[in-house]
C-alpha positions in Angstrom: -199.9 10.2 111.3 -196.6 10.8 109.2 -194.9 8.2 111.4 -197.7 5.7 110.7 -197.3 6.2 106.9 -193.6 5.8 107.1 -194.1 2.7 109.1 -196.5 1.4 106.4 -194.1 2.1 103.7 -191.2 0.3 105.5 -193.3 -2.5 106.0 -194.4 -2.7 102.4 -190.8 -2.5 101.2 -189.8 -5.3 103.7 -192.8 -7.5 102.7 -191.8 -7.0 99.0 -188.2 -8.0 99.6 -189.1 -11.1 101.6 -191.5 -12.1 98.8 -189.1 -11.6 95.9 -185.9 -12.7 97.7 -186.3 -16.5 97.0 -186.7 -16.0 93.2 -184.0 -13.3 93.0 -181.5 -15.5 94.9 -182.3 -18.7 92.8 -181.9 -16.7 89.6 -178.7 -15.3 90.8 -177.2 -18.6 91.9 -178.4 -20.4 88.6 -176.9 -17.6 86.5 -173.7 -17.9 88.4 -173.5 -21.6 87.9 -174.3 -21.2 84.1 -171.8 -18.5 83.7 -169.0 -20.6 85.3 -170.0 -23.5 83.1 -169.9 -21.3 80.0 -166.6 -19.9 80.8 -165.1 -23.3 81.4 -166.5 -24.9 78.2 -166.3 -21.6 76.2 -169.8 -22.1 75.0 -171.5 -18.7 74.5 -175.1 -19.5 73.8 -177.7 -17.0 75.1 -180.4 -19.5 75.7 -178.2 -21.6 77.8 -178.1 -18.8 80.4 -181.8 -17.8 80.1 -183.5 -21.2 80.2 -182.2 -22.6 83.5 -182.9 -19.3 85.2 -186.5 -19.2 84.1 -187.1 -22.9 85.0 -185.5 -22.5 88.3 -187.6 -19.3 89.1 -190.8 -21.0 88.0 -190.0 -24.0 90.4 -189.2 -21.7 93.3 -192.5 -19.9 92.7 -194.4 -23.1 92.8 -192.9 -24.2 95.9 -193.1 -21.0 97.8 -196.5 -19.9 96.6 -198.2 -20.9 100.0 -195.8 -18.9 102.0 -195.9 -15.9 99.7 -199.6 -15.9 99.6 -199.7 -16.0 103.6 -197.2 -13.1 103.7 -199.3 -11.1 101.3 -202.6 -12.0 103.2 -201.0 -10.9 106.5 -199.9 -7.8 105.1 -203.3 -7.0 103.6 -205.1 -7.7 106.8 -202.7 -5.5 108.8 -203.3 -2.7 106.3 -207.0 -3.2 106.4 -207.0 -3.1 110.3 -205.0 0.2 110.2 -207.6 2.1 108.1 -209.8 3.1 111.0 -207.0 4.5 113.0 -206.2 7.1 110.3 -207.8 10.6 111.0 -210.0 12.0 108.6 
């Protein structure tokens, strides 16, 4: 039983990481590009770094939503199928 719970926890963390990775990577790359642009032009405007990141993350969410929904649905179905196997 403890092994099953640890397996579920690991699967939960993996699924969370897989779902959040595209947004995190996109925000990281956009932040890096904007930081390099700001360093070369010496423009230190806070909104200049925030706006491109939030737009890029929103675009990534829109394009990856079907994939994220399928991953979450598969995970939920696996968890629901495991419920009868737990001892009472």
